[in-house]
Kinemage of the C-alpha trace (Angstrom):
@kinemage 1
@onewidth
@group {chain A} dominant
@subgroup {mainchain}
@vectorlist {calphas} color= white
{ca unk a 1} P -17.625 49.095 -12.566
{ca unk a 2} L -14.342 47.463 -13.022
{ca unk a 3} L -12.743 48.157 -16.318
{ca unk a 4} L -11.662 45.484 -18.800
{ca unk a 5} L -7.964 46.549 -17.799
{ca unk a 6} L -8.802 45.520 -14.368
{ca unk a 7} L -10.106 42.254 -15.392
{ca unk a 8} L -7.023 41.686 -17.690
{ca unk a 9} L -4.888 42.329 -14.808
{ca unk a 10} L -6.627 39.940 -12.583
{ca unk a 11} L -6.626 37.280 -15.351
{ca unk a 12} L -2.938 37.757 -16.065
{ca unk a 13} L -2.110 37.589 -12.195
{ca unk a 14} L -3.999 34.303 -11.934
{ca unk a 15} L -2.114 32.977 -15.046
{ca unk a 16} L 1.238 33.828 -13.410
{ca unk a 17} L 0.293 32.182 -10.006
{ca unk a 18} L -0.904 28.996 -11.689
{ca unk a 19} L 2.237 28.953 -13.779
{ca unk a 20} L 4.451 29.284 -10.786
{ca unk a 21} L 2.539 26.504 -8.942
{ca unk a 22} L 2.931 24.099 -11.863
{ca unk a 23} L 6.566 24.924 -12.359
{ca unk a 24} L 7.172 24.366 -8.589
{ca unk a 25} L 5.305 21.158 -8.464
{ca unk a 26} L 7.242 19.856 -11.724
{ca unk a 27} L 10.406 20.744 -9.936
{ca unk a 28} L 9.523 18.443 -7.039
{ca unk a 29} L 8.601 21.013 -4.287
{ca unk a 30} L 6.461 19.612 -1.558
{ca unk a 31} L 2.727 20.417 -1.929
{ca unk a 32} L 2.731 21.822 1.619
{ca unk a 33} L 5.322 24.308 0.622
{ca unk a 34} L 2.886 25.629 -2.031
{ca unk a 35} L -0.015 26.431 0.348
{ca unk a 36} L 0.338 30.083 -0.219
{ca unk a 37} L 0.146 29.857 -3.926
{ca unk a 38} L -2.929 27.631 -3.763
{ca unk a 39} L -4.557 30.347 -1.276
{ca unk a 40} L -3.595 33.147 -3.689
{ca unk a 41} L -4.957 31.100 -6.684
{ca unk a 42} L -8.343 30.683 -4.669
{ca unk a 43} L -8.580 34.440 -3.993
{ca unk a 44} L -7.879 35.471 -7.507
{ca unk a 45} L -10.454 32.935 -8.803
{ca unk a 46} L -12.903 34.293 -6.451
{ca unk a 47} L -12.100 37.815 -7.433
{ca unk a 48} L -12.442 37.099 -11.089
{ca unk a 49} L -15.814 35.281 -10.554
{ca unk a 50} L -17.113 38.336 -8.463
{ca unk a 51} L -15.877 40.908 -10.966
{ca unk a 52} L -17.407 38.872 -13.964
{ca unk a 53} L -20.823 38.483 -12.015
{ca unk a 54} L -20.776 42.107 -11.285
{ca unk a 55} L -20.196 43.142 -14.719
{ca unk a 56} L -22.876 40.876 -16.243
{ca unk a 57} L -25.397 42.068 -13.628
{ca unk a 58} L -24.676 45.770 -14.099
{ca unk a 59} L -23.988 45.805 -17.852
{ca unk a 60} L -24.969 42.468 -19.662
{ca unk a 61} L -23.704 43.745 -22.964
{ca unk a 62} L -20.277 44.766 -21.564
{ca unk a 63} L -18.325 42.458 -23.845
{ca unk a 64} L -20.132 43.588 -26.957
{ca unk a 65} L -19.381 47.069 -25.968
{ca unk a 66} L -15.658 46.617 -26.022
{ca unk a 67} L -13.685 47.585 -29.119
{ca unk a 68} L -12.463 44.760 -31.407
{ca unk a 69} L -8.829 45.223 -29.947
{ca unk a 70} L -9.949 45.115 -26.302
{ca unk a 71} L -12.238 42.011 -26.940
{ca unk a 72} L -9.372 40.166 -28.752
{ca unk a 73} L -6.889 41.124 -25.937
{ca unk a 74} L -9.388 39.545 -23.543
{ca unk a 75} L -9.892 36.474 -25.632
{ca unk a 76} L -6.153 35.953 -25.854
{ca unk a 77} L -5.612 36.458 -22.019
{ca unk a 78} L -8.376 33.899 -21.320
{ca unk a 79} L -6.969 31.389 -23.930
{ca unk a 80} L -3.512 31.713 -22.143
{ca unk a 81} L -5.140 31.034 -18.819
{ca unk a 82} L -6.921 28.017 -20.199
{ca unk a 83} L -3.732 26.486 -21.429
{ca unk a 84} L -1.851 27.147 -18.255
{ca unk a 85} L -4.800 25.874 -16.200
{ca unk a 86} L -4.964 22.657 -18.360
{ca unk a 87} L -1.155 22.171 -17.767
{ca unk a 88} L -1.722 22.716 -13.959
{ca unk a 89} L -4.629 20.388 -13.684
{ca unk a 90} L -2.608 17.478 -15.281
{ca unk a 91} L 0.380 18.117 -12.886
{ca unk a 92} L -1.993 18.049 -9.874
{ca unk a 93} L -3.879 15.058 -11.102
{ca unk a 94} L -0.583 13.386 -11.671
{ca unk a 95} L 0.563 14.212 -7.989
{ca unk a 96} L -2.651 13.033 -6.547
{ca unk a 97} L -2.390 9.813 -8.505
{ca unk a 98} L 1.204 9.279 -7.366
{ca unk a 99} L 0.333 10.008 -3.731
{ca unk a 100} L -2.637 7.480 -3.904
{ca unk a 101} L -0.286 4.797 -5.467
{ca unk a 102} L 2.246 5.374 -2.696
{ca unk a 103} L -0.417 5.172 -0.054
{ca unk a 104} L -1.661 1.859 -1.514
{ca unk a 105} L 1.788 0.516 -1.705
{ca unk a 106} L 2.451 1.334 1.946
{ca unk a 107} L -0.805 -0.073 3.135
{ca unk a 108} L -0.186 -3.378 1.196
{ca unk a 109} L 3.330 -3.719 2.729
{ca unk a 110} L 2.015 -3.033 6.214
{ca unk a 111} L -0.699 -5.877 5.648
{ca unk a 112} L 1.994 -8.133 4.382
{ca unk a 113} L 4.303 -7.574 7.413
{ca unk a 114} L 1.617 -7.493 10.006
{ca unk a 115} L -0.543 -10.320 8.551
{ca unk a 116} L -3.591 -8.559 9.868
{ca unk a 117} L -6.541 -10.520 8.657
{ca unk a 118} L -9.341 -12.573 10.158
{ca unk a 119} L -10.996 -15.745 9.348
{ca unk a 120} L -14.756 -16.290 9.595
{ca unk a 121} L -17.222 -19.020 8.578
{ca unk a 122} L -19.925 -17.854 6.011
{ca unk a 123} L -23.478 -19.219 5.928
{ca unk a 124} L -22.406 -22.223 4.015
{ca unk a 125} L -19.703 -23.192 6.548
{ca unk a 126} L -16.819 -22.183 4.433
{ca unk a 127} L -13.751 -20.427 5.963
{ca unk a 128} L -13.086 -16.844 4.379
{ca unk a 129} L -10.322 -14.474 5.047
{ca unk a 130} L -10.805 -10.745 5.491
{ca unk a 131} L -8.057 -8.353 5.406
{ca unk a 132} L -8.079 -5.735 8.186
{ca unk a 133} L -7.013 -2.272 7.034
{ca unk a 134} L -3.832 -1.277 8.738
{ca unk a 135} L -4.086 2.181 10.387
{ca unk a 136} L -1.820 4.550 8.663
{ca unk a 137} L -1.040 8.151 9.560
{ca unk a 138} L 1.023 10.533 7.557
{ca unk a 139} L 3.454 12.945 9.122
{ca unk a 140} L 4.002 15.844 6.725
{ca unk a 141} L 6.940 17.234 8.936
{ca unk a 142} L 10.351 15.556 8.282
């Protein structure tokens, strides 16, 4: 069975990766440049889930069997991970929101410039206009 020190090391590694990702996003790095960090984060989370599930399955009382100091260290490490993860989630959510706003603005401007709309009569004989979505593709390579 993995020891609590193995779990602590894994949690600390995950915390460092998440912190680096957050710092680099806040510094304005492109998300595509952070793919390796995102992959590392996913691997660490998977490893932590496997380790936790294995510990629960083999020794359901493993946390209670830890000494007070080890249990406190584990709790503190998880607390730090939670804080860093919340900040990361906020930054990622903000990035996604900004990207969506930018895409909406580009689409609106493209519709304005191209005037892509159609007019149709409805069942009452009234003329209605429908906007045709402009095709947009994103090139992530500059």
